[in-house]
C-alpha positions as CSV (number, residue, x, y, z in Angstrom):
1,M,1.4,28.7,48.6
2,E,-0.3,25.2,47.3
3,F,-3.6,24.6,46.2
4,V,-5.7,21.3,46.3
5,D,-8.5,20.0,44.4
6,R,-11.9,20.9,46.3
7,L,-15.5,20.1,45.9
8,L,-17.8,23.0,45.9
9,T,-21.5,22.9,45.4
10,C,-23.5,24.7,42.8
11,A,-25.9,27.5,44.0
12,D,-28.1,26.9,40.9
13,C,-28.7,23.2,40.7
14,G,-27.2,22.3,43.9
15,G,-24.9,19.9,42.1
16,E,-21.1,19.3,43.2
17,F,-18.0,20.4,40.9
18,I,-14.5,20.1,41.3
19,F,-12.8,23.7,42.1
20,T,-9.5,22.3,40.6
21,A,-6.1,23.5,42.1
22,G,-5.3,25.1,38.5
23,E,-8.4,27.3,38.7
24,Q,-7.5,28.3,42.1
25,L,-4.2,29.6,41.2
26,F,-6.1,31.5,38.5
27,F,-8.3,33.3,40.9
28,F,-5.1,33.8,43.4
29,D,-2.9,35.4,40.7
30,K,-6.2,37.7,39.6
31,Q,-6.7,38.3,43.4
32,F,-10.2,37.2,43.4
33,K,-11.7,36.8,46.9
34,N,-14.7,34.5,46.5
35,D,-14.9,30.9,45.4
36,P,-17.1,30.3,42.1
37,K,-20.6,29.8,43.3
38,R,-21.8,28.0,40.0
39,C,-20.8,25.4,37.8
40,K,-19.7,25.6,34.4
41,P,-23.1,24.5,32.6
42,C,-25.1,26.8,34.9
43,K,-22.7,29.4,34.6
44,S,-22.8,29.3,30.6
45,K,-26.6,29.2,31.0
46,R,-26.6,32.6,33.1
47,S,-24.0,34.7,31.0
48,G,-25.9,33.3,27.9
49,V,-23.2,31.3,26.3
50,G,-25.3,28.8,25.1
51,V,-28.1,30.9,23.0
52,Q,-28.3,30.7,19.3
53,A,-26.5,32.6,16.7
54,G,-27.6,35.9,15.9
55,S,-27.9,36.9,19.4
56,G,-25.4,39.9,19.2
57,P,-25.7,43.6,20.7
58,A,-28.7,44.3,18.5
59,A,-31.1,41.2,19.9
60,A,-29.7,42.4,23.7
61,G,-31.2,45.5,22.6
62,L,-28.1,47.6,22.2
63,S,-27.3,49.5,19.1
64,R,-24.3,50.4,17.1
65,T,-23.3,54.3,17.1
66,E,-24.4,55.4,13.7
67,T,-23.7,58.8,12.8
68,R,-24.5,61.1,9.9
69,T,-22.2,63.0,7.9
70,E,-20.8,64.1,4.9
71,C,-18.4,62.3,2.3
72,S,-15.0,64.0,2.1
73,E,-14.6,63.1,-1.3
74,C,-18.0,63.3,-3.3
75,G,-20.1,65.1,-0.8
76,I,-23.0,63.2,-0.3
77,E,-24.9,62.6,2.7
78,T,-24.1,59.2,4.5
79,T,-24.1,56.9,7.5
80,V,-20.9,55.7,9.4
81,P,-21.0,53.2,12.1
82,F,-18.5,55.4,14.1
83,K,-18.0,59.0,16.0
84,P,-16.0,60.7,13.2
85,T,-12.7,62.6,14.7
86,Q,-12.1,66.1,13.7
87,G,-9.3,66.4,10.9
88,R,-9.9,62.7,9.4
89,P,-11.6,61.8,6.1
90,V,-15.0,60.2,6.2
91,L,-15.9,58.3,3.2
92,C,-19.0,56.8,1.7
93,R,-19.0,53.0,1.2
94,Q,-18.8,53.9,-2.9
95,C,-15.5,56.4,-2.1
96,F,-14.3,53.8,0.5
97,Q,-14.5,50.8,-1.9
98,A,-12.6,52.9,-4.7
99,K,-9.8,53.6,-2.6
100,R,-9.1,50.0,-1.5
101,P,-6.1,48.6,-3.4
102,V,-7.2,46.1,-6.0
103,T,-6.8,42.4,-4.8
104,D,-6.0,39.1,-6.3
105,G,-7.0,36.3,-3.9
106,G,-5.8,38.2,-1.2
107,I,-2.6,39.5,-2.4
108,T,-2.2,43.5,-3.5
109,A,-0.6,44.5,-6.5
110,A,2.5,45.6,-4.7
111,S,2.7,42.9,-2.6
112,S,2.9,40.2,-5.4
113,T,5.3,42.3,-7.1
114,T,7.6,41.9,-3.7
115,V,6.5,38.1,-4.1
116,G,7.8,37.8,-7.3
117,L,11.1,39.5,-6.8
118,I,11.4,37.2,-3.7
119,A,10.9,34.3,-5.5
120,S,12.9,35.0,-8.7
121,A,15.9,36.0,-6.3
122,T,16.6,32.6,-5.1
123,N,20.4,32.5,-6.1
124,A,20.3,36.1,-6.3
125,D,22.4,38.7,-3.9
126,I,20.3,39.6,-1.2
127,S,21.0,43.0,-1.1
128,S,20.1,43.8,-4.5
129,V,16.4,41.8,-3.9
130,S,16.5,44.7,-1.0
131,A,17.0,47.4,-3.1
132,E,14.7,46.0,-5.8
133,M,11.6,45.5,-2.9
134,V,12.2,49.1,-1.9
135,A,11.8,50.2,-5.7
136,A,8.8,48.4,-6.5
137,A,7.3,49.7,-3.0
138,A,8.2,53.3,-3.9
139,Q,6.4,52.6,-7.3
140,A,3.4,51.0,-6.1
């Protein structure tokens, strides 16, 4: 099936816009039955794409799921932004941050060791580097 650019009229502003052959192919592939009714500016106004920053779910009246629960490490009562699943530990902010690996500019201690091994092994045998990397990862 061959598609040709068509001229359509916007249902909101009454202006004409082009329904390109590429858009028609996309509509055909997605099995959409109707042609678009609005031009791109009217469509973005209607969907709210052009609204200011800070218009997330909270501004739309939607609230995030928050669950009160007990920290698995220290036992204090905390609030988490998800529904905990059975059998998985839930940590408060302090315990969660304490469990995170220490990073230095985005590289963890284990990965910086690996980077160092790779950098020093430019002339070394690759198989010995692999064994060193496995050993370093096991120690970390």
